[in-house]
PyMOL Python script that loads the backbone (N, CA, C, O; Angstrom):
from pymol import cmd

cmd.read_pdbstr("""\
ATOM      1  N   MET A   1     125.038  91.228  97.390  1.00  0.00           N
ATOM      2  CA  MET A   1     125.226  89.949  98.025  1.00  0.00           C
ATOM      3  C   MET A   1     125.002  90.149  99.522  1.00  0.00           C
ATOM      4  O   MET A   1     125.523  91.093 100.116  1.00  0.00           O
ATOM      5  N   VAL A   2     124.230  89.261 100.118  1.00  0.00           N
ATOM      6  CA  VAL A   2     123.933  89.328 101.543  1.00  0.00           C
ATOM      7  C   VAL A   2     124.326  88.001 102.164  1.00  0.00           C
ATOM      8  O   VAL A   2     124.006  86.940 101.627  1.00  0.00           O
ATOM      9  N   MET A   3     125.026  88.056 103.307  1.00  0.00           N
ATOM     10  CA  MET A   3     125.470  86.834 103.971  1.00  0.00           C
ATOM     11  C   MET A   3     125.094  86.886 105.444  1.00  0.00           C
ATOM     12  O   MET A   3     124.993  87.965 106.028  1.00  0.00           O
ATOM     13  N   GLY A   4     124.889  85.723 106.041  1.00  0.00           N
ATOM     14  CA  GLY A   4     124.613  85.640 107.463  1.00  0.00           C
ATOM     15  C   GLY A   4     123.629  84.544 107.774  1.00  0.00           C
ATOM     16  O   GLY A   4     123.052  83.937 106.871  1.00  0.00           O
ATOM     17  N   GLY A   5     123.435  84.288 109.058  1.00  0.00           N
ATOM     18  CA  GLY A   5     122.563  83.223 109.507  1.00  0.00           C
ATOM     19  C   GLY A   5     121.121  83.334 109.081  1.00  0.00           C
ATOM     20  O   GLY A   5     120.549  82.329 108.660  1.00  0.00           O
ATOM     21  N   PRO A   6     120.487  84.512 109.166  1.00  0.00           N
ATOM     22  CA  PRO A   6     119.059  84.581 108.852  1.00  0.00           C
ATOM     23  C   PRO A   6     118.726  84.730 107.362  1.00  0.00           C
ATOM     24  O   PRO A   6     117.611  85.127 107.024  1.00  0.00           O
ATOM     25  N   ILE A   7     119.648  84.428 106.489  1.00  0.00           N
ATOM     26  CA  ILE A   7     119.449  84.624 105.047  1.00  0.00           C
ATOM     27  C   ILE A   7     118.848  83.375 104.398  1.00  0.00           C
ATOM     28  O   ILE A   7     119.291  82.257 104.661  1.00  0.00           O
ATOM     29  N   ASN A   8     117.838  83.575 103.550  1.00  0.00           N
ATOM     30  CA  ASN A   8     117.300  82.502 102.703  1.00  0.00           C
ATOM     31  C   ASN A   8     118.238  82.378 101.509  1.00  0.00           C
ATOM     32  O   ASN A   8     118.018  83.027 100.486  1.00  0.00           O
ATOM     33  N   GLY A   9     119.261  81.572 101.619  1.00  0.00           N
ATOM     34  CA  GLY A   9     120.310  81.520 100.609  1.00  0.00           C
ATOM     35  C   GLY A   9     119.996  80.674  99.397  1.00  0.00           C
ATOM     36  O   GLY A   9     119.010  79.939  99.358  1.00  0.00           O
ATOM     37  N   GLY A  10     120.869  80.798  98.405  1.00  0.00           N
ATOM     38  CA  GLY A  10     120.787  79.976  97.212  1.00  0.00           C
ATOM     39  C   GLY A  10     119.657  80.330  96.277  1.00  0.00           C
ATOM     40  O   GLY A  10     119.262  79.506  95.452  1.00  0.00           O
ATOM     41  N   GLN A  11     119.127  81.527  96.382  1.00  0.00           N
ATOM     42  CA  GLN A  11     117.995  81.939  95.552  1.00  0.00           C
ATOM     43  C   GLN A  11     118.305  83.257  94.857  1.00  0.00           C
ATOM     44  O   GLN A  11     119.126  84.044  95.328  1.00  0.00           O
ATOM     45  N   ILE A  12     117.647  83.483  93.747  1.00  0.00           N
ATOM     46  CA  ILE A  12     117.670  84.789  93.084  1.00  0.00           C
ATOM     47  C   ILE A  12     116.311  85.412  93.338  1.00  0.00           C
ATOM     48  O   ILE A  12     115.281  84.801  93.052  1.00  0.00           O
ATOM     49  N   PHE A  13     116.301  86.613  93.869  1.00  0.00           N
ATOM     50  CA  PHE A  13     115.053  87.308  94.160  1.00  0.00           C
ATOM     51  C   PHE A  13     114.793  88.330  93.066  1.00  0.00           C
ATOM     52  O   PHE A  13     115.705  89.038  92.639  1.00  0.00           O
ATOM     53  N   GLY A  14     113.574  88.402  92.625  1.00  0.00           N
ATOM     54  CA  GLY A  14     113.224  89.218  91.472  1.00  0.00           C
ATOM     55  C   GLY A  14     113.352  88.362  90.228  1.00  0.00           C
ATOM     56  O   GLY A  14     113.530  87.148  90.325  1.00  0.00           O
ATOM     57  N   ASP A  15     113.265  88.969  89.082  1.00  0.00           N
ATOM     58  CA  ASP A  15     113.387  88.258  87.812  1.00  0.00           C
ATOM     59  C   ASP A  15     114.776  88.470  87.254  1.00  0.00           C
ATOM     60  O   ASP A  15     115.257  89.601  87.189  1.00  0.00           O
ATOM     61  N   TYR A  16     115.419  87.397  86.853  1.00  0.00           N
ATOM     62  CA  TYR A  16     116.729  87.517  86.223  1.00  0.00           C
ATOM     63  C   TYR A  16     116.492  87.986  84.787  1.00  0.00           C
ATOM     64  O   TYR A  16     115.894  87.259  83.993  1.00  0.00           O
ATOM     65  N   PRO A  17     116.949  89.181  84.448  1.00  0.00           N
ATOM     66  CA  PRO A  17     116.641  89.724  83.120  1.00  0.00           C
ATOM     67  C   PRO A  17     117.453  89.071  82.012  1.00  0.00           C
ATOM     68  O   PRO A  17     118.558  88.573  82.228  1.00  0.00           O
ATOM     69  N   SER A  18     116.873  89.089  80.827  1.00  0.00           N
ATOM     70  CA  SER A  18     117.628  88.660  79.657  1.00  0.00           C
ATOM     71  C   SER A  18     118.712  89.702  79.400  1.00  0.00           C
ATOM     72  O   SER A  18     118.443  90.903  79.427  1.00  0.00           O
ATOM     73  N   LEU A  19     119.912  89.252  79.156  1.00  0.00           N
ATOM     74  CA  LEU A  19     121.020  90.171  78.886  1.00  0.00           C
ATOM     75  C   LEU A  19     121.189  90.457  77.404  1.00  0.00           C
ATOM     76  O   LEU A  19     122.140  91.127  77.003  1.00  0.00           O
ATOM     77  N   ALA A  20     120.263  89.949  76.582  1.00  0.00           N
ATOM     78  CA  ALA A  20     120.327  90.163  75.135  1.00  0.00           C
ATOM     79  C   ALA A  20     119.964  91.602  74.789  1.00  0.00           C
ATOM     80  O   ALA A  20     119.051  92.183  75.376  1.00  0.00           O
ATOM     81  N   LEU A  21     120.682  92.160  73.842  1.00  0.00           N
ATOM     82  CA  LEU A  21     120.330  93.502  73.369  1.00  0.00           C
ATOM     83  C   LEU A  21     118.934  93.467  72.778  1.00  0.00           C
ATOM     84  O   LEU A  21     118.576  92.521  72.075  1.00  0.00           O
ATOM     85  N   GLY A  22     118.146  94.492  73.059  1.00  0.00           N
ATOM     86  CA  GLY A  22     116.791  94.571  72.544  1.00  0.00           C
ATOM     87  C   GLY A  22     115.769  93.840  73.397  1.00  0.00           C
ATOM     88  O   GLY A  22     114.615  93.713  72.987  1.00  0.00           O
ATOM     89  N   SER A  23     116.161  93.349  74.585  1.00  0.00           N
ATOM     90  CA  SER A  23     115.214  92.661  75.455  1.00  0.00           C
ATOM     91  C   SER A  23     114.236  93.671  76.057  1.00  0.00           C
ATOM     92  O   SER A  23     114.430  94.880  75.937  1.00  0.00           O
ATOM     93  N   GLU A  24     113.196  93.169  76.699  1.00  0.00           N
ATOM     94  CA  GLU A  24     112.177  94.055  77.276  1.00  0.00           C
ATOM     95  C   GLU A  24     112.722  94.885  78.430  1.00  0.00           C
ATOM     96  O   GLU A  24     112.108  95.885  78.800  1.00  0.00           O
ATOM     97  N   TYR A  25     113.861  94.500  79.013  1.00  0.00           N
ATOM     98  CA  TYR A  25     114.447  95.239  80.123  1.00  0.00           C
ATOM     99  C   TYR A  25     115.482  96.274  79.688  1.00  0.00           C
ATOM    100  O   TYR A  25     115.991  97.023  80.523  1.00  0.00           O
ATOM    101  N   GLU A  26     115.795  96.326  78.410  1.00  0.00           N
ATOM    102  CA  GLU A  26     116.787  97.281  77.921  1.00  0.00           C
ATOM    103  C   GLU A  26     116.138  98.640  77.715  1.00  0.00           C
ATOM    104  O   GLU A  26     115.051  98.741  77.147  1.00  0.00           O
ATOM    105  N   LEU A  27     116.812  99.681  78.180  1.00  0.00           N
ATOM    106  CA  LEU A  27     116.300 101.049  78.057  1.00  0.00           C
ATOM    107  C   LEU A  27     117.050 101.793  76.963  1.00  0.00           C
ATOM    108  O   LEU A  27     118.238 102.080  77.114  1.00  0.00           O
ATOM    109  N   GLY A  28     116.394 102.100  75.900  1.00  0.00           N
ATOM    110  CA  GLY A  28     116.941 102.961  74.869  1.00  0.00           C
ATOM    111  C   GLY A  28     118.175 102.469  74.138  1.00  0.00           C
ATOM    112  O   GLY A  28     118.875 103.281  73.533  1.00  0.00           O
ATOM    113  N   GLY A  29     118.468 101.213  74.162  1.00  0.00           N
ATOM    114  CA  GLY A  29     119.627 100.693  73.438  1.00  0.00           C
ATOM    115  C   GLY A  29     120.911 100.854  74.222  1.00  0.00           C
ATOM    116  O   GLY A  29     120.944 101.519  75.258  1.00  0.00           O
ATOM    117  N   GLY A  30     121.948 100.249  73.728  1.00  0.00           N
ATOM    118  CA  GLY A  30     123.268 100.375  74.329  1.00  0.00           C
ATOM    119  C   GLY A  30     123.499  99.496  75.538  1.00  0.00           C
ATOM    120  O   GLY A  30     124.535  99.623  76.190  1.00  0.00           O
ATOM    121  N   GLY A  31     122.576  98.609  75.863  1.00  0.00           N
ATOM    122  CA  GLY A  31     122.800  97.669  76.945  1.00  0.00           C
ATOM    123  C   GLY A  31     122.463  98.169  78.338  1.00  0.00           C
ATOM    124  O   GLY A  31     122.819  97.514  79.317  1.00  0.00           O
ATOM    125  N   LEU A  32     121.784  99.317  78.466  1.00  0.00           N
ATOM    126  CA  LEU A  32     121.359  99.816  79.774  1.00  0.00           C
ATOM    127  C   LEU A  32     120.122  99.041  80.212  1.00  0.00           C
ATOM    128  O   LEU A  32     119.084  99.105  79.554  1.00  0.00           O
ATOM    129  N   LEU A  33     120.227  98.300  81.336  1.00  0.00           N
ATOM    130  CA  LEU A  33     119.144  97.424  81.768  1.00  0.00           C
ATOM    131  C   LEU A  33     118.362  98.016  82.932  1.00  0.00           C
ATOM    132  O   LEU A  33     118.936  98.623  83.836  1.00  0.00           O
ATOM    133  N   LEU A  34     117.058  97.835  82.898  1.00  0.00           N
ATOM    134  CA  LEU A  34     116.162  98.232  83.971  1.00  0.00           C
ATOM    135  C   LEU A  34     116.121  97.114  85.005  1.00  0.00           C
ATOM    136  O   LEU A  34     115.803  95.977  84.659  1.00  0.00           O
ATOM    137  N   PRO A  35     116.438  97.410  86.282  1.00  0.00           N
ATOM    138  CA  PRO A  35     116.387  96.354  87.301  1.00  0.00           C
ATOM    139  C   PRO A  35     114.959  95.866  87.524  1.00  0.00           C
ATOM    140  O   PRO A  35     114.000  96.600  87.282  1.00  0.00           O
ATOM    141  N   THR A  36     114.825  94.639  87.981  1.00  0.00           N
ATOM    142  CA  THR A  36     113.500  94.087  88.250  1.00  0.00           C
ATOM    143  C   THR A  36     113.125  94.190  89.721  1.00  0.00           C
ATOM    144  O   THR A  36     111.972  93.952  90.081  1.00  0.00           O
ATOM    145  N   THR A  37     114.072  94.538  90.569  1.00  0.00           N
ATOM    146  CA  THR A  37     113.814  94.716  91.996  1.00  0.00           C
ATOM    147  C   THR A  37     114.345  96.092  92.392  1.00  0.00           C
ATOM    148  O   THR A  37     115.485  96.436  92.078  1.00  0.00           O
ATOM    149  N   SER A  38     113.515  96.877  93.082  1.00  0.00           N
ATOM    150  CA  SER A  38     113.938  98.234  93.432  1.00  0.00           C
ATOM    151  C   SER A  38     114.893  98.240  94.616  1.00  0.00           C
ATOM    152  O   SER A  38     114.854  97.353  95.469  1.00  0.00           O
ATOM    153  N   VAL A  39     115.733  99.236  94.653  1.00  0.00           N
ATOM    154  CA  VAL A  39     116.637  99.443  95.777  1.00  0.00           C
ATOM    155  C   VAL A  39     115.815  99.701  97.036  1.00  0.00           C
ATOM    156  O   VAL A  39     116.215  99.309  98.132  1.00  0.00           O
ATOM    157  N   ASP A  40     114.668 100.358  96.880  1.00  0.00           N
ATOM    158  CA  ASP A  40     113.807 100.628  98.030  1.00  0.00           C
ATOM    159  C   ASP A  40     113.354  99.334  98.699  1.00  0.00           C
ATOM    160  O   ASP A  40     113.349  99.245  99.927  1.00  0.00           O
ATOM    161  N   GLU A  41     112.977  98.337  97.916  1.00  0.00           N
ATOM    162  CA  GLU A  41     112.554  97.051  98.473  1.00  0.00           C
ATOM    163  C   GLU A  41     113.691  96.382  99.236  1.00  0.00           C
ATOM    164  O   GLU A  41     113.499  95.889 100.347  1.00  0.00           O
ATOM    165  N   TYR A  42     114.850  96.370  98.644  1.00  0.00           N
ATOM    166  CA  TYR A  42     116.015  95.740  99.248  1.00  0.00           C
ATOM    167  C   TYR A  42     116.345  96.395 100.590  1.00  0.00           C
ATOM    168  O   TYR A  42     116.492  95.711 101.603  1.00  0.00           O
ATOM    169  N   PHE A  43     116.460  97.724 100.589  1.00  0.00           N
ATOM    170  CA  PHE A  43     116.833  98.413 101.822  1.00  0.00           C
ATOM    171  C   PHE A  43     115.697  98.449 102.834  1.00  0.00           C
ATOM    172  O   PHE A  43     115.960  98.509 104.035  1.00  0.00           O
ATOM    173  N   ALA A  44     114.445  98.415 102.390  1.00  0.00           N
ATOM    174  CA  ALA A  44     113.326  98.331 103.327  1.00  0.00           C
ATOM    175  C   ALA A  44     113.381  97.024 104.103  1.00  0.00           C
ATOM    176  O   ALA A  44     113.116  97.005 105.304  1.00  0.00           O
ATOM    177  N   GLU A  45     113.721  95.943 103.434  1.00  0.00           N
ATOM    178  CA  GLU A  45     113.838  94.661 104.132  1.00  0.00           C
ATOM    179  C   GLU A  45     114.968  94.707 105.160  1.00  0.00           C
ATOM    180  O   GLU A  45     114.811  94.207 106.274  1.00  0.00           O
ATOM    181  N   LEU A  46     116.092  95.295 104.799  1.00  0.00           N
ATOM    182  CA  LEU A  46     117.185  95.438 105.762  1.00  0.00           C
ATOM    183  C   LEU A  46     116.771  96.340 106.925  1.00  0.00           C
ATOM    184  O   LEU A  46     117.120  96.066 108.073  1.00  0.00           O
ATOM    185  N   ALA A  47     116.033  97.408 106.640  1.00  0.00           N
ATOM    186  CA  ALA A  47     115.561  98.305 107.698  1.00  0.00           C
ATOM    187  C   ALA A  47     114.649  97.565 108.665  1.00  0.00           C
ATOM    188  O   ALA A  47     114.756  97.752 109.877  1.00  0.00           O
ATOM    189  N   LEU A  48     113.751  96.726 108.150  1.00  0.00           N
ATOM    190  CA  LEU A  48     112.880  95.926 109.013  1.00  0.00           C
ATOM    191  C   LEU A  48     113.713  95.001 109.892  1.00  0.00           C
ATOM    192  O   LEU A  48     113.418  94.828 111.074  1.00  0.00           O
ATOM    193  N   TRP A  49     114.746  94.410 109.317  1.00  0.00           N
ATOM    194  CA  TRP A  49     115.624  93.520 110.065  1.00  0.00           C
ATOM    195  C   TRP A  49     116.325  94.281 111.202  1.00  0.00           C
ATOM    196  O   TRP A  49     116.557  93.729 112.278  1.00  0.00           O
ATOM    197  N   PHE A  50     116.658  95.552 110.947  1.00  0.00           N
ATOM    198  CA  PHE A  50     117.308  96.369 111.972  1.00  0.00           C
ATOM    199  C   PHE A  50     116.311  96.955 112.973  1.00  0.00           C
ATOM    200  O   PHE A  50     116.705  97.698 113.872  1.00  0.00           O
ATOM    201  N   GLY A  51     115.023  96.627 112.826  1.00  0.00           N
ATOM    202  CA  GLY A  51     114.028  97.029 113.814  1.00  0.00           C
ATOM    203  C   GLY A  51     113.179  98.231 113.471  1.00  0.00           C
ATOM    204  O   GLY A  51     112.407  98.694 114.311  1.00  0.00           O
ATOM    205  N   VAL A  52     113.295  98.750 112.265  1.00  0.00           N
ATOM    206  CA  VAL A  52     112.440  99.860 111.855  1.00  0.00           C
ATOM    207  C   VAL A  52     111.001  99.365 111.750  1.00  0.00           C
ATOM    208  O   VAL A  52     110.751  98.299 111.187  1.00  0.00           O
ATOM    209  N   ALA A  53     110.068 100.120 112.283  1.00  0.00           N
ATOM    210  CA  ALA A  53     108.656  99.744 112.222  1.00  0.00           C
ATOM    211  C   ALA A  53     108.153  99.861 110.783  1.00  0.00           C
ATOM    212  O   ALA A  53     108.521 100.801 110.079  1.00  0.00           O
ATOM    213  N   PRO A  54     107.317  98.919 110.336  1.00  0.00           N
ATOM    214  CA  PRO A  54     106.775  99.006 108.969  1.00  0.00           C
ATOM    215  C   PRO A  54     106.102 100.346 108.679  1.00  0.00           C
ATOM    216  O   PRO A  54     106.154 100.835 107.551  1.00  0.00           O
ATOM    217  N   SER A  55     105.477 100.934 109.681  1.00  0.00           N
ATOM    218  CA  SER A  55     104.799 102.229 109.485  1.00  0.00           C
ATOM    219  C   SER A  55     105.782 103.368 109.210  1.00  0.00           C
ATOM    220  O   SER A  55     105.379 104.419 108.713  1.00  0.00           O
ATOM    221  N   GLU A  56     107.053 103.178 109.524  1.00  0.00           N
ATOM    222  CA  GLU A  56     108.072 104.200 109.305  1.00  0.00           C
ATOM    223  C   GLU A  56     108.806 104.060 107.972  1.00  0.00           C
ATOM    224  O   GLU A  56     109.583 104.939 107.598  1.00  0.00           O
ATOM    225  N   LEU A  57     108.566 102.963 107.255  1.00  0.00           N
ATOM    226  CA  LEU A  57     109.293 102.738 106.001  1.00  0.00           C
ATOM    227  C   LEU A  57     109.075 103.849 104.986  1.00  0.00           C
ATOM    228  O   LEU A  57     110.008 104.237 104.283  1.00  0.00           O
ATOM    229  N   SER A  58     107.849 104.365 104.901  1.00  0.00           N
ATOM    230  CA  SER A  58     107.584 105.411 103.904  1.00  0.00           C
ATOM    231  C   SER A  58     108.258 106.734 104.267  1.00  0.00           C
ATOM    232  O   SER A  58     108.456 107.582 103.397  1.00  0.00           O
ATOM    233  N   THR A  59     108.610 106.922 105.529  1.00  0.00           N
ATOM    234  CA  THR A  59     109.366 108.111 105.933  1.00  0.00           C
ATOM    235  C   THR A  59     110.809 108.007 105.454  1.00  0.00           C
ATOM    236  O   THR A  59     111.396 108.981 104.981  1.00  0.00           O
ATOM    237  N   ILE A  60     111.363 106.815 105.587  1.00  0.00           N
ATOM    238  CA  ILE A  60     112.757 106.594 105.200  1.00  0.00           C
ATOM    239  C   ILE A  60     112.894 106.411 103.688  1.00  0.00           C
ATOM    240  O   ILE A  60     113.838 106.907 103.073  1.00  0.00           O
ATOM    241  N   PHE A  61     111.934 105.688 103.100  1.00  0.00           N
ATOM    242  CA  PHE A  61     111.950 105.387 101.661  1.00  0.00           C
ATOM    243  C   PHE A  61     110.664 105.931 101.042  1.00  0.00           C
ATOM    244  O   PHE A  61     109.679 105.198 100.952  1.00  0.00           O
ATOM    245  N   PRO A  62     110.642 107.188 100.615  1.00  0.00           N
ATOM    246  CA  PRO A  62     109.408 107.813 100.121  1.00  0.00           C
ATOM    247  C   PRO A  62     108.755 107.085  98.942  1.00  0.00           C
ATOM    248  O   PRO A  62     107.548 107.219  98.738  1.00  0.00           O
ATOM    249  N   ASN A  63     109.518 106.325  98.170  1.00  0.00           N
ATOM    250  CA  ASN A  63     108.972 105.631  97.005  1.00  0.00           C
ATOM    251  C   ASN A  63     108.563 104.189  97.281  1.00  0.00           C
ATOM    252  O   ASN A  63     108.131 103.490  96.364  1.00  0.00           O
ATOM    253  N   ILE A  64     108.687 103.728  98.526  1.00  0.00           N
ATOM    254  CA  ILE A  64     108.428 102.318  98.822  1.00  0.00           C
ATOM    255  C   ILE A  64     106.999 101.914  98.472  1.00  0.00           C
ATOM    256  O   ILE A  64     106.762 100.758  98.122  1.00  0.00           O
ATOM    257  N   GLY A  65     106.057 102.823  98.557  1.00  0.00           N
ATOM    258  CA  GLY A  65     104.666 102.521  98.217  1.00  0.00           C
ATOM    259  C   GLY A  65     104.468 102.117  96.767  1.00  0.00           C
ATOM    260  O   GLY A  65     103.455 101.503  96.431  1.00  0.00           O
ATOM    261  N   ASN A  66     105.414 102.450  95.902  1.00  0.00           N
ATOM    262  CA  ASN A  66     105.342 102.043  94.494  1.00  0.00           C
ATOM    263  C   ASN A  66     105.702 100.571  94.303  1.00  0.00           C
ATOM    264  O   ASN A  66     105.417  99.984  93.259  1.00  0.00           O
ATOM    265  N   PHE A  67     106.335  99.977  95.327  1.00  0.00           N
ATOM    266  CA  PHE A  67     106.868  98.629  95.178  1.00  0.00           C
ATOM    267  C   PHE A  67     106.378  97.648  96.238  1.00  0.00           C
ATOM    268  O   PHE A  67     106.412  96.436  96.023  1.00  0.00           O
ATOM    269  N   TYR A  68     105.920  98.166  97.387  1.00  0.00           N
ATOM    270  CA  TYR A  68     105.613  97.311  98.527  1.00  0.00           C
ATOM    271  C   TYR A  68     104.519  97.951  99.371  1.00  0.00           C
ATOM    272  O   TYR A  68     104.533  99.159  99.611  1.00  0.00           O
ATOM    273  N   ASP A  69     103.573  97.134  99.819  1.00  0.00           N
ATOM    274  CA  ASP A  69     102.504  97.587 100.710  1.00  0.00           C
ATOM    275  C   ASP A  69     103.017  97.484 102.138  1.00  0.00           C
ATOM    276  O   ASP A  69     103.183  96.378 102.653  1.00  0.00           O
ATOM    277  N   THR A  70     103.273  98.621 102.792  1.00  0.00           N
ATOM    278  CA  THR A  70     103.844  98.617 104.133  1.00  0.00           C
ATOM    279  C   THR A  70     102.894  98.032 105.178  1.00  0.00           C
ATOM    280  O   THR A  70     103.322  97.736 106.293  1.00  0.00           O
ATOM    281  N   ALA A  71     101.616  97.860 104.840  1.00  0.00           N
ATOM    282  CA  ALA A  71     100.660  97.225 105.756  1.00  0.00           C
ATOM    283  C   ALA A  71     100.678  95.696 105.606  1.00  0.00           C
ATOM    284  O   ALA A  71     100.006  94.992 106.361  1.00  0.00           O
ATOM    285  N   SER A  72     101.434  95.190 104.646  1.00  0.00           N
ATOM    286  CA  SER A  72     101.506  93.754 104.390  1.00  0.00           C
ATOM    287  C   SER A  72     102.296  93.044 105.488  1.00  0.00           C
ATOM    288  O   SER A  72     103.225  93.610 106.063  1.00  0.00           O
ATOM    289  N   SER A  73     101.921  91.813 105.768  1.00  0.00           N
ATOM    290  CA  SER A  73     102.688  91.014 106.725  1.00  0.00           C
ATOM    291  C   SER A  73     103.867  90.314 106.039  1.00  0.00           C
ATOM    292  O   SER A  73     104.721  89.735 106.711  1.00  0.00           O
ATOM    293  N   ASP A  74     103.913  90.367 104.708  1.00  0.00           N
ATOM    294  CA  ASP A  74     105.028  89.783 103.954  1.00  0.00           C
ATOM    295  C   ASP A  74     106.206  90.753 103.946  1.00  0.00           C
ATOM    296  O   ASP A  74     106.029  91.961 104.106  1.00  0.00           O
ATOM    297  N   LEU A  75     107.392  90.220 103.762  1.00  0.00           N
ATOM    298  CA  LEU A  75     108.570  91.063 103.623  1.00  0.00           C
ATOM    299  C   LEU A  75     108.637  91.627 102.207  1.00  0.00           C
ATOM    300  O   LEU A  75     108.076  91.039 101.283  1.00  0.00           O
ATOM    301  N   PRO A  76     109.322  92.770 102.022  1.00  0.00           N
ATOM    302  CA  PRO A  76     109.395  93.368 100.686  1.00  0.00           C
ATOM    303  C   PRO A  76     109.923  92.416  99.615  1.00  0.00           C
ATOM    304  O   PRO A  76     109.368  92.353  98.518  1.00  0.00           O
ATOM    305  N   ILE A  77     110.985  91.677  99.918  1.00  0.00           N
ATOM    306  CA  ILE A  77     111.573  90.754  98.951  1.00  0.00           C
ATOM    307  C   ILE A  77     111.496  89.313  99.463  1.00  0.00           C
ATOM    308  O   ILE A  77     111.125  88.402  98.723  1.00  0.00           O
ATOM    309  N   GLY A  78     111.845  89.119 100.723  1.00  0.00           N
ATOM    310  CA  GLY A  78     111.800  87.795 101.317  1.00  0.00           C
ATOM    311  C   GLY A  78     113.143  87.105 101.450  1.00  0.00           C
ATOM    312  O   GLY A  78     113.201  85.881 101.563  1.00  0.00           O
ATOM    313  N   PHE A  79     114.242  87.886 101.439  1.00  0.00           N
ATOM    314  CA  PHE A  79     115.545  87.238 101.534  1.00  0.00           C
ATOM    315  C   PHE A  79     116.033  87.063 102.975  1.00  0.00           C
ATOM    316  O   PHE A  79     117.076  86.452 103.209  1.00  0.00           O
ATOM    317  N   LEU A  80     115.275  87.602 103.945  1.00  0.00           N
ATOM    318  CA  LEU A  80     115.637  87.427 105.350  1.00  0.00           C
ATOM    319  C   LEU A  80     114.603  86.586 106.068  1.00  0.00           C
ATOM    320  O   LEU A  80     113.422  86.615 105.725  1.00  0.00           O
ATOM    321  N   ASN A  81     115.042  85.846 107.054  1.00  0.00           N
ATOM    322  CA  ASN A  81     114.133  85.072 107.907  1.00  0.00           C
ATOM    323  C   ASN A  81     113.840  85.887 109.165  1.00  0.00           C
ATOM    324  O   ASN A  81     114.409  85.625 110.225  1.00  0.00           O
ATOM    325  N   ILE A  82     112.954  86.873 109.044  1.00  0.00           N
ATOM    326  CA  ILE A  82     112.616  87.670 110.231  1.00  0.00           C
ATOM    327  C   ILE A  82     111.136  87.586 110.506  1.00  0.00           C
ATOM    328  O   ILE A  82     110.651  88.188 111.463  1.00  0.00           O
TER     329      ILE A  82
END
""", "prot")
cmd.dss("prot")
cmd.show_as("cartoon", "prot")
cmd.util.cbc("prot")
cmd.orient("prot")
């Protein structure tokens, strides 16, 4: 949960997964769900908000290239108004 003035509120970012057993997001049974938004994307957006240069994101988050193009002018998720 993120709160504050620059937040695009009232939205769910990423895909809300089906919570049914056997859904496409369930891993190996037992109700273990695969997230639809990576932690790297979430924290990369916060890092940008704190002033980290986009070119430095891959230094801080080595896997960010799997989820986000650091050369993009778009934000990783889009939950901040920066």
